[in-house]
C-alpha positions as CSV (number, residue, x, y, z in Angstrom):
1,M,-46.2,-17.3,-33.7
2,K,-44.0,-19.4,-31.9
3,R,-41.1,-18.2,-33.3
4,C,-42.1,-14.7,-32.3
5,L,-42.9,-15.7,-28.7
6,L,-39.4,-17.8,-28.2
7,L,-37.8,-14.5,-29.7
8,L,-39.8,-12.4,-27.2
9,M,-38.5,-14.9,-24.2
10,L,-35.0,-14.7,-25.3
11,L,-35.0,-11.1,-25.3
12,W,-36.7,-10.7,-22.0
13,T,-34.1,-13.2,-20.3
14,A,-30.9,-10.9,-21.7
15,L,-32.3,-7.8,-20.5
16,Q,-32.7,-9.4,-17.3
17,A,-29.7,-11.3,-17.1
18,Q,-26.9,-9.8,-14.4
19,I,-23.1,-10.0,-14.5
20,Q,-22.0,-12.0,-11.8
21,V,-18.6,-10.5,-10.0
22,L,-16.3,-12.9,-8.1
23,P,-14.7,-12.2,-5.3
24,D,-11.0,-10.9,-5.4
25,I,-8.2,-13.4,-5.2
26,D,-4.7,-13.1,-4.5
27,V,-2.4,-13.8,-7.7
28,S,1.4,-13.9,-7.3
29,G,3.2,-13.2,-10.5
30,D,7.1,-13.5,-11.5
31,S,8.2,-10.7,-9.2
32,Q,9.0,-10.7,-5.3
33,I,9.2,-7.0,-5.0
34,K,6.3,-5.5,-2.9
35,I,5.0,-2.6,-4.8
36,F,1.4,-1.5,-4.8
37,L,-0.6,-2.0,-8.0
38,Y,-4.1,-1.4,-8.4
39,K,-6.6,-3.9,-9.9
40,K,-7.2,-3.4,-13.8
41,A,-8.8,-5.2,-16.6
42,L,-6.2,-5.6,-19.5
43,P,-6.5,-6.9,-22.8
44,Y,-4.4,-10.2,-22.7
45,S,-2.2,-11.3,-25.1
46,R,-1.4,-14.9,-26.4
47,E,2.5,-14.4,-26.5
48,S,2.5,-13.3,-22.9
49,I,0.4,-16.3,-21.3
50,T,2.3,-18.8,-23.1
51,S,5.6,-17.3,-21.9
52,D,4.7,-16.7,-18.3
53,S,5.4,-18.9,-15.6
54,I,2.2,-19.4,-14.2
55,S,-0.7,-21.4,-15.8
56,A,-3.4,-18.7,-17.0
57,F,-7.1,-19.1,-17.5
58,V,-8.6,-16.6,-19.5
59,P,-12.0,-15.8,-19.6
60,S,-13.3,-16.3,-23.9
61,S,-15.2,-13.0,-23.2
62,L,-12.1,-10.8,-22.6
63,P,-10.7,-9.4,-26.0
64,F,-7.2,-10.6,-27.3
65,L,-4.2,-8.3,-28.5
66,E,-3.4,-10.1,-32.1
67,P,0.3,-9.6,-33.0
68,P,0.7,-7.3,-35.7
69,Q,0.2,-8.6,-39.3
70,S,3.8,-7.6,-40.4
71,D,5.0,-9.9,-38.0
72,P,3.9,-13.4,-38.2
73,I,6.3,-15.0,-36.0
74,P,5.4,-14.2,-32.6
75,K,8.5,-13.4,-30.3
76,S,9.5,-15.8,-27.4
77,F,9.5,-13.8,-23.7
78,R,11.9,-15.6,-21.6
79,H,13.3,-12.5,-19.3
80,F,11.6,-10.9,-16.5
81,L,12.8,-7.8,-15.0
82,H,11.7,-6.0,-12.0
83,L,13.7,-2.6,-10.6
84,Q,12.6,-0.3,-7.8
85,G,14.3,2.5,-6.0
86,D,13.2,5.0,-3.4
87,T,14.5,8.3,-1.4
88,R,14.8,6.2,1.8
89,L,17.8,4.6,0.0
90,G,16.1,1.4,-0.7
91,L,16.8,-0.5,-4.0
92,D,15.0,-3.6,-4.9
93,A,16.1,-5.6,-8.0
94,Y,14.6,-9.1,-9.4
95,Y,15.3,-11.2,-12.5
96,K,13.7,-14.2,-13.7
97,Y,14.6,-16.4,-16.8
98,H,12.6,-19.1,-18.5
99,P,14.9,-21.2,-20.6
100,S,13.8,-23.4,-23.2
101,L,14.5,-26.8,-21.6
102,K,12.1,-29.3,-20.9
103,T,13.6,-30.2,-17.1
104,V,14.7,-26.6,-15.9
105,S,11.5,-24.4,-15.8
106,A,13.2,-21.0,-14.4
107,A,16.1,-19.3,-12.8
108,N,15.7,-16.0,-10.8
109,A,18.0,-13.4,-8.6
110,M,17.0,-11.1,-6.4
111,A,18.7,-8.4,-4.3
112,S,17.4,-6.2,-1.5
113,M,19.1,-2.9,0.1
114,R,18.2,-0.7,2.9
115,L,20.1,2.2,4.1
116,A,17.5,3.5,6.9
117,K,20.1,5.7,8.2
118,K,24.0,6.2,8.7
119,N,25.5,3.1,10.4
120,M,22.4,1.1,9.9
121,H,22.1,-1.0,6.6
122,S,20.3,-4.6,5.4
123,Y,21.1,-6.3,2.5
124,H,19.2,-9.1,1.4
125,G,20.2,-11.4,-1.6
126,G,19.0,-14.7,-3.1
127,L,19.4,-17.4,-6.2
128,G,17.1,-19.9,-7.2
129,L,16.6,-22.7,-9.9
130,G,13.2,-24.5,-11.1
131,F,12.9,-27.7,-12.7
132,A,9.6,-29.3,-14.2
133,L,8.4,-32.6,-12.6
134,G,6.0,-33.6,-15.6
135,E,3.1,-31.9,-16.0
136,R,1.7,-31.0,-12.6
137,G,4.8,-31.2,-10.5
138,A,7.8,-28.6,-9.7
139,L,11.1,-28.8,-7.8
140,D,12.7,-25.4,-6.6
141,F,16.3,-24.9,-5.5
142,G,17.1,-21.8,-3.4
143,V,19.7,-20.0,-1.4
144,K,19.5,-16.9,0.4
145,H,21.9,-14.6,2.5
146,F,20.7,-11.7,4.5
147,D,23.3,-9.3,6.1
148,T,22.1,-6.7,8.8
149,E,24.3,-4.4,10.2
150,M,23.8,-1.2,12.9
151,Q,25.1,0.4,16.1
152,D,25.7,-2.8,18.7
153,L,24.3,-5.5,16.1
154,D,26.0,-7.5,13.4
155,S,23.7,-10.5,12.1
156,E,23.8,-12.5,9.2
157,Y,21.9,-15.3,8.2
158,T,22.4,-18.1,5.3
159,M,19.8,-20.6,4.3
160,A,19.4,-23.0,1.3
161,S,16.3,-24.7,0.8
162,L,15.0,-27.9,-1.6
163,A,11.1,-27.5,-2.3
164,S,8.9,-30.0,-4.2
165,Y,5.0,-29.4,-5.2
166,H,2.8,-31.7,-7.0
167,D,-0.6,-30.7,-8.0
168,K,-1.9,-34.8,-8.1
169,L,-0.2,-37.9,-7.4
170,G,-1.7,-41.4,-7.5
171,P,0.9,-44.0,-6.0
172,M,-0.7,-47.2,-5.2
173,G,-4.2,-45.9,-6.4
174,L,-4.2,-43.2,-3.8
175,N,-5.5,-39.7,-4.9
176,I,-3.0,-37.0,-3.2
177,R,-3.7,-33.8,-4.0
178,Q,-1.5,-30.3,-3.7
179,M,1.3,-31.9,-2.1
180,S,4.4,-29.8,-0.8
181,N,7.5,-30.3,0.7
182,E,10.6,-28.3,1.9
183,I,13.8,-29.1,3.3
184,R,16.0,-26.4,4.8
185,G,19.2,-26.1,6.1
186,Y,20.3,-22.5,7.7
187,Q,22.7,-20.8,9.6
188,I,22.4,-17.6,11.8
189,E,25.0,-15.5,13.7
190,Q,24.1,-12.4,15.7
191,D,26.2,-10.3,17.9
192,D,24.3,-7.8,19.7
193,S,25.7,-5.7,22.1
194,G,28.5,-8.1,22.9
195,V,25.5,-11.0,23.6
196,A,26.5,-13.7,21.1
197,F,24.0,-15.9,19.1
198,K,24.2,-18.7,17.1
199,S,22.3,-21.6,15.4
200,N,22.3,-23.8,13.1
201,G,19.9,-26.9,11.5
202,L,17.5,-28.2,9.4
203,G,13.8,-27.8,9.0
204,F,11.3,-29.7,7.3
205,T,7.6,-28.6,6.4
206,H,4.8,-30.7,4.5
207,Q,1.4,-30.4,3.4
208,S,-1.1,-32.3,1.4
209,L,-4.4,-33.4,0.8
210,L,-5.7,-37.1,0.4
211,D,-9.1,-38.0,-1.2
212,L,-10.6,-41.0,0.6
213,A,-14.3,-42.5,0.2
214,G,-16.3,-39.7,1.4
215,F,-13.9,-37.6,3.0
216,T,-10.5,-35.6,2.7
217,W,-7.5,-36.0,5.0
218,G,-5.1,-33.3,5.5
219,N,-2.2,-32.8,7.1
220,R,0.7,-30.4,7.8
221,L,4.0,-30.9,9.3
222,Y,6.4,-28.5,10.6
223,L,9.9,-29.7,11.8
224,Y,12.1,-26.5,12.5
225,S,12.2,-25.8,16.4
226,E,12.7,-28.0,19.0
227,K,8.7,-28.9,19.1
228,P,7.7,-30.7,16.0
229,V,4.0,-29.1,14.5
230,L,1.2,-30.9,13.4
231,H,-2.0,-29.8,11.8
232,S,-4.3,-32.8,10.7
233,F,-7.9,-32.5,9.6
234,I,-10.7,-34.5,8.0
235,E,-13.0,-32.5,5.8
236,V,-16.3,-33.8,4.7
237,H,-19.4,-32.5,2.6
238,H,-22.3,-31.7,4.8
239,D,-26.2,-31.8,3.4
240,K,-26.3,-28.6,5.3
241,M,-23.2,-26.6,4.7
242,D,-20.6,-26.8,1.9
243,K,-17.9,-28.3,3.9
244,F,-17.3,-29.6,7.8
245,S,-14.1,-30.5,9.1
246,I,-12.5,-31.5,12.4
247,H,-8.8,-30.5,12.9
248,V,-6.2,-31.6,15.7
249,I,-3.3,-29.3,15.9
250,H,-0.4,-30.1,18.4
251,D,1.8,-27.2,18.5
252,G,4.6,-29.2,20.7
253,Y,3.0,-28.0,24.0
254,S,-1.0,-28.4,23.5
255,F,-3.4,-30.0,21.7
256,Y,-6.4,-28.4,20.1
257,P,-9.1,-30.8,18.8
258,V,-11.6,-27.5,16.8
259,P,-14.2,-27.5,14.3
260,G,-13.8,-26.2,10.7
261,F,-16.9,-25.3,8.6
262,H,-17.9,-23.3,5.3
263,W,-21.3,-22.3,5.2
264,H,-22.9,-19.7,2.5
265,Y,-26.8,-19.1,2.1
266,N,-27.6,-16.8,-1.0
267,T,-30.2,-14.4,0.4
268,N,-31.0,-12.8,-2.9
269,F,-29.9,-13.0,-6.5
270,D,-26.5,-11.1,-6.1
271,Q,-26.4,-11.3,-2.3
272,Q,-24.6,-14.3,-0.2
273,L,-24.6,-14.5,3.7
274,S,-21.2,-16.7,4.7
275,I,-20.0,-18.1,7.9
276,V,-16.5,-19.6,7.6
277,N,-14.3,-21.1,10.6
278,S,-10.4,-22.0,9.3
279,P,-8.3,-23.2,11.9
280,E,-4.6,-22.6,10.8
281,T,-1.1,-23.0,12.0
282,K,1.8,-20.5,10.8
283,G,5.6,-21.2,10.8
284,N,7.7,-18.6,12.6
285,D,11.1,-19.4,11.0
286,H,14.3,-17.4,11.1
287,Y,13.6,-16.3,7.3
288,E,9.7,-15.4,7.3
289,L,10.6,-13.2,10.4
290,L,13.5,-11.3,8.8
291,E,11.6,-11.0,5.9
292,E,9.1,-8.8,8.0
293,Y,11.7,-7.3,10.3
294,R,14.6,-6.4,8.7
295,W,16.4,-5.4,12.3
296,L,15.7,-8.1,14.8
297,S,17.5,-9.9,17.8
298,F,16.9,-13.4,18.1
299,D,16.9,-16.2,20.9
300,A,16.7,-19.8,20.6
301,L,12.8,-20.1,21.2
302,R,11.2,-20.4,18.1
303,R,7.4,-21.1,18.1
304,N,4.7,-21.7,15.8
305,T,1.3,-19.8,15.8
306,T,-1.3,-21.5,16.1
307,I,-4.9,-20.3,15.1
308,P,-7.8,-22.3,16.5
309,L,-10.3,-19.8,16.2
310,N,-10.4,-17.9,12.8
311,L,-14.3,-17.0,12.4
312,K,-15.5,-15.0,9.6
313,I,-19.2,-13.7,8.8
314,A,-19.8,-11.9,5.9
315,L,-22.7,-10.4,3.9
316,E,-21.8,-9.6,0.4
317,D,-23.7,-8.0,-2.4
318,T,-22.8,-7.4,-6.0
319,H,-24.6,-5.9,-8.8
320,S,-23.6,-4.2,-11.8
321,S,-25.5,-1.1,-13.1
322,H,-25.7,1.2,-16.4
323,K,-24.5,4.1,-14.3
324,S,-20.8,5.0,-14.9
325,F,-20.5,5.9,-11.1
326,S,-22.7,3.8,-8.6
327,L,-22.6,1.3,-5.7
328,H,-20.9,-2.0,-7.2
329,R,-19.9,-3.9,-4.3
330,F,-20.9,-4.0,-0.6
331,L,-19.4,-6.1,1.6
332,L,-20.1,-6.1,5.6
333,A,-17.9,-8.5,7.4
334,N,-16.8,-9.7,11.2
335,T,-13.4,-11.5,11.7
336,T,-12.8,-13.2,15.1
337,K,-9.1,-14.8,15.6
338,Y,-7.6,-16.4,18.8
339,K,-3.8,-16.9,18.0
340,V,-1.9,-18.9,20.1
341,N,2.0,-18.0,20.5
342,A,1.8,-15.0,18.1
343,P,5.0,-13.1,17.5
344,V,5.1,-9.8,19.0
345,L,8.0,-7.2,19.3
346,R,9.4,-5.5,22.9
347,D,12.3,-3.7,23.3
348,S,15.7,-5.5,24.0
349,P,18.9,-4.6,26.1
350,N,20.1,-2.6,22.7
351,P,18.0,0.3,22.4
352,E,17.8,0.2,18.8
353,V,16.7,-3.2,18.0
354,P,13.4,-4.8,19.0
355,E,13.4,-8.5,20.3
356,L,10.8,-11.3,19.6
357,Y,8.4,-12.7,21.9
358,Y,5.3,-14.7,21.9
359,S,1.8,-14.2,23.1
360,D,-1.5,-14.9,22.7
361,V,-4.0,-12.4,21.0
362,F,-7.6,-12.4,20.7
363,S,-8.7,-10.0,17.9
364,N,-12.1,-8.8,16.5
365,E,-12.3,-6.7,13.5
366,S,-15.6,-5.5,11.9
367,G,-15.4,-3.5,8.6
368,I,-17.9,-2.1,5.9
369,Y,-16.5,-2.1,2.6
370,L,-18.0,-0.1,-0.3
371,S,-16.8,-0.4,-4.1
372,F,-18.3,2.3,-6.7
373,G,-18.0,2.2,-10.7
374,E,-16.6,-0.5,-12.8
375,G,-15.0,1.8,-15.7
376,K,-12.2,3.9,-15.7
377,L,-13.0,5.4,-12.4
378,V,-13.1,3.1,-9.5
379,F,-13.5,4.3,-6.1
380,D,-13.3,2.2,-2.7
381,Q,-14.1,3.0,0.8
382,A,-13.2,0.7,4.0
383,I,-14.2,1.7,7.3
384,V,-12.6,-1.1,10.0
385,L,-13.1,-1.3,13.8
386,S,-10.2,-3.3,15.0
387,L,-9.8,-4.5,18.6
388,G,-6.9,-6.8,19.5
389,Y,-6.2,-8.0,23.3
390,M,-3.0,-9.9,24.5
391,T,-4.9,-12.7,26.8
392,N,-2.0,-13.8,28.8
393,E,-0.9,-10.3,29.8
394,D,-4.2,-8.9,31.5
395,W,-5.8,-8.5,28.4
396,L,-3.3,-5.3,27.5
397,R,-4.3,-4.0,24.0
398,Q,-2.4,-5.2,21.2
399,P,0.5,-2.7,20.3
400,Y,0.5,-0.7,16.9
401,N,-3.2,-2.0,16.2
402,P,-5.2,1.0,15.4
403,L,-8.9,0.8,17.0
404,L,-10.4,2.8,14.0
405,K,-9.3,2.9,10.2
406,V,-10.7,4.6,7.5
407,E,-9.2,3.8,4.3
408,S,-10.1,5.5,0.7
409,T,-9.0,4.7,-2.8
410,L,-9.7,6.2,-5.9
411,I,-8.3,4.7,-9.0
412,Y,-8.4,6.3,-12.7
413,R,-7.4,3.9,-15.6
414,N,-7.3,4.8,-19.3
415,L,-4.7,2.6,-20.8
416,P,-1.9,2.8,-21.2
417,F,-1.9,5.0,-18.0
418,E,-3.4,4.5,-14.9
419,A,-3.1,6.6,-11.7
420,G,-4.5,6.7,-8.2
421,L,-4.8,8.6,-4.9
422,G,-4.9,6.8,-1.6
423,I,-6.0,7.9,2.2
424,N,-5.2,5.6,5.2
425,Q,-6.3,7.0,8.7
426,H,-5.4,5.3,11.6
427,Y,-6.8,6.5,14.9
428,F,-6.4,5.3,18.6
429,A,-3.4,2.8,18.5
430,L,-1.0,2.3,21.1
431,D,3.0,1.2,21.4
432,H,4.4,-1.3,23.2
433,Y,4.4,0.7,26.3
434,Q,0.6,1.3,26.3
435,K,0.8,4.7,25.4
436,P,-1.1,6.7,22.7
437,L,0.4,7.0,19.4
438,P,-0.6,10.2,17.3
439,E,-2.9,9.5,14.8
440,L,-1.6,8.6,11.1
441,I,-3.1,10.3,8.2
442,D,-1.2,8.7,5.2
443,I,-1.6,10.2,1.7
444,S,-0.3,8.6,-1.1
445,I,-0.1,9.2,-4.8
446,N,0.2,6.7,-7.8
447,A,0.9,6.8,-11.4
448,A,1.9,3.9,-13.8
449,Y,2.5,4.2,-17.8
450,D,2.8,1.0,-20.1
451,L,5.3,2.1,-22.6
452,S,4.4,-1.4,-24.4
453,L,2.6,-4.5,-23.6
454,H,5.7,-6.0,-21.8
455,T,6.9,-2.5,-20.6
456,Q,5.7,-0.5,-17.7
457,V,7.1,2.4,-15.5
458,Y,5.6,3.7,-12.4
459,L,5.9,6.3,-9.1
460,R,4.3,6.5,-6.2
461,A,4.6,8.8,-3.0
462,E,3.9,7.9,0.2
463,N,2.9,9.6,3.3
464,L,3.0,12.9,1.7
465,L,1.9,14.7,5.2
466,N,5.1,13.1,6.8
467,S,2.5,11.8,9.6
468,P,4.3,9.4,12.6
469,K,4.0,6.0,10.9
470,W,6.2,3.1,12.7
471,Q,6.5,-0.7,12.5
472,F,8.1,-0.5,15.9
473,K,9.1,2.8,17.8
474,S,13.1,1.6,17.9
475,L,12.7,0.7,14.1
476,P,13.2,3.6,11.4
477,R,10.1,5.9,11.1
478,Q,8.5,5.7,7.8
479,D,8.6,9.0,6.7
480,T,7.5,10.5,2.9
481,S,8.9,8.5,0.1
482,L,9.1,8.5,-3.3
483,Y,9.2,5.3,-5.1
484,A,10.3,4.6,-9.1
485,G,10.0,1.4,-10.5
486,F,10.4,-0.3,-14.0
487,V,9.1,-3.7,-15.3
488,Q,10.0,-5.2,-18.3
489,R,9.2,-8.8,-20.1
490,F,11.6,-9.3,-23.0
């Protein structure tokens, strides 16, 4: 009788159990080429995991693809190649090699070309070498060269960097975590409409966490401009919240003492309310700016962006259903930010090239995010109201920031094939002269096919309606484009 009761209780518990879905995280892989990839659940191969440069954690519930019985000796995949081209005369290539050496972990090379229009081109190239420092450390050496030419602009940027990372260190009995250091040597030369700009020097950044008795001390240091930037904080575990911290940020001009905290409350079995404030500081070195804006006019002024207010309030509900297409995830979120010295573009004396200046930006973004389906067909819907104002410019609207965004994505996956349809609608945006921009209706389609476990080809078409789409009005318009790519590990 007792066994029957125990069996019934176990059966009832199994029927009541629900799958817990964790929030999405950003994962960076081998390639540096930015492509649009949809989320998908793949069976994993032990071969690919052991040959990957990133340590992997694979839940035991996921099925593994076992190697064929006819080939008992597994292959070693040490090469990674990613190629992508598009009809806007853009070409990207990235190659990475993992040698069978204890000290040298990886070598990589990248090249990127943009021919936006006649007499307007940009070339980016780089080489990198990675070294292993024990089980928890890494050392990376890299060289980058950017060459940009267009009407009345000739720009060259060269940078060499040496970076180290340690997951955990214990000198003199201390417990130091996530420590990274980078030193850069750079040179930039520009000739913009006869106005010459030349700069060279060294830059240094440091980040670390030090665990002490009862609290954690974090530090971030940036030395690359005329003014040093320091972000230091003390974080403790509080009885009524997950984390509480006091941050002090000095951007070279002002001090910002601000609190940070992380609090959550489980309102239901699969529902959570969270309130988080995460003060930040962000570097604006030449390298990061030229990665985002290839055609850009510089001056000697460079500043870090300080974000003392980075408050997010979110209510998230996740649940599974036996129905093939039902509401799977619901997220209601509001994010408020105040950015000091945020980089903004404006017209320069050269009408073809924007220049950079810094402004304080207050923004508030409210959004509803819905996800339907868990199997082969998944539909995601986002409706976002975004407000942005430049507080030190009479509260002008932030340029190129749509007031309303409605973004929809439909994904179909039936491995080895995958396809998607995206519709992004942006309304009520203003240009840098505070003049209305036309609404954007960007329809894109995507298809990918896995030729094997380690080979993929994909096609993507963007802005099929050829809606007016700009990063900045003097920069090339992003018209209808077709992308084709190839990914190979061997």
